[in-house]
C-alpha positions in Angstrom: 85.3 109.1 72.5 87.6 107.6 69.1 89.5 104.7 71.0 86.3 104.0 73.0 84.3 102.8 69.4 88.2 101.5 68.4 88.3 99.7 71.7 84.2 98.3 70.8 85.5 97.3 67.6 88.0 95.6 68.3 85.9 93.2 70.6 84.1 92.6 67.8 86.3 91.9 64.7 87.7 88.5 66.4 83.8 87.3 64.5 84.5 88.7 61.8 87.7 87.4 61.3 86.8 84.2 61.6 84.5 84.7 58.5 87.8 86.4 56.1 85.9 89.7 57.1 86.9 92.8 59.6 85.5 95.9 60.0 87.0 99.2 60.0 86.0 103.1 61.6 86.0 106.0 59.9 84.5 108.2 61.1 82.4 109.6 64.0 80.3 112.5 63.1 79.4 114.2 66.4 77.1 116.7 65.2 74.5 114.4 63.9 75.4 111.4 66.2 76.8 109.1 63.6 79.6 106.4 63.8 80.3 105.1 59.8 82.0 101.6 59.7 82.8 99.9 56.8 82.9 96.1 56.3 85.9 95.1 55.0 87.3 91.2 53.6 84.4 88.6 52.8 82.2 91.1 55.1 81.9 93.4 52.7 79.5 92.0 50.6 78.4 89.3 52.6 74.1 89.0 52.6 74.1 89.4 56.3 76.3 92.5 57.1 73.5 94.2 58.0 72.3 92.5 60.3 75.9 92.5 61.6 75.4 96.0 62.1 72.3 96.3 63.5 73.0 93.2 65.9 76.4 93.1 67.1 78.2 96.7 66.2 75.8 98.7 66.4 74.5 97.1 69.9 78.0 97.7 71.2 78.4 101.0 70.3 75.0 102.4 71.6 75.5 100.2 75.0 78.7 102.6 75.7 77.5 105.7 73.9 73.5 106.0 74.3 73.6 109.0 72.8 75.4 107.7 68.9 71.9 107.9 66.7 73.2 105.8 64.0 75.9 103.5 62.7 76.5 103.8 59.0 78.4 101.4 56.6 80.3 102.4 53.7 81.8 101.3 51.0 
């Protein structure tokens, strides 16, 4: 699962890099069906990072892993 999620984030990364940001996988909590990520660079304090989380990151991860209940951005 970790390798596949890293691959998904790698596909998302160029769009974030274009705006001076990035994303990293922090951990996968299989018991609680949660994935924890961290936005870095300009994305770490961007006003639309919540939109990016819900409409890009979450959508792409849940497409491959429907069992994941939530994607959490940590600082």
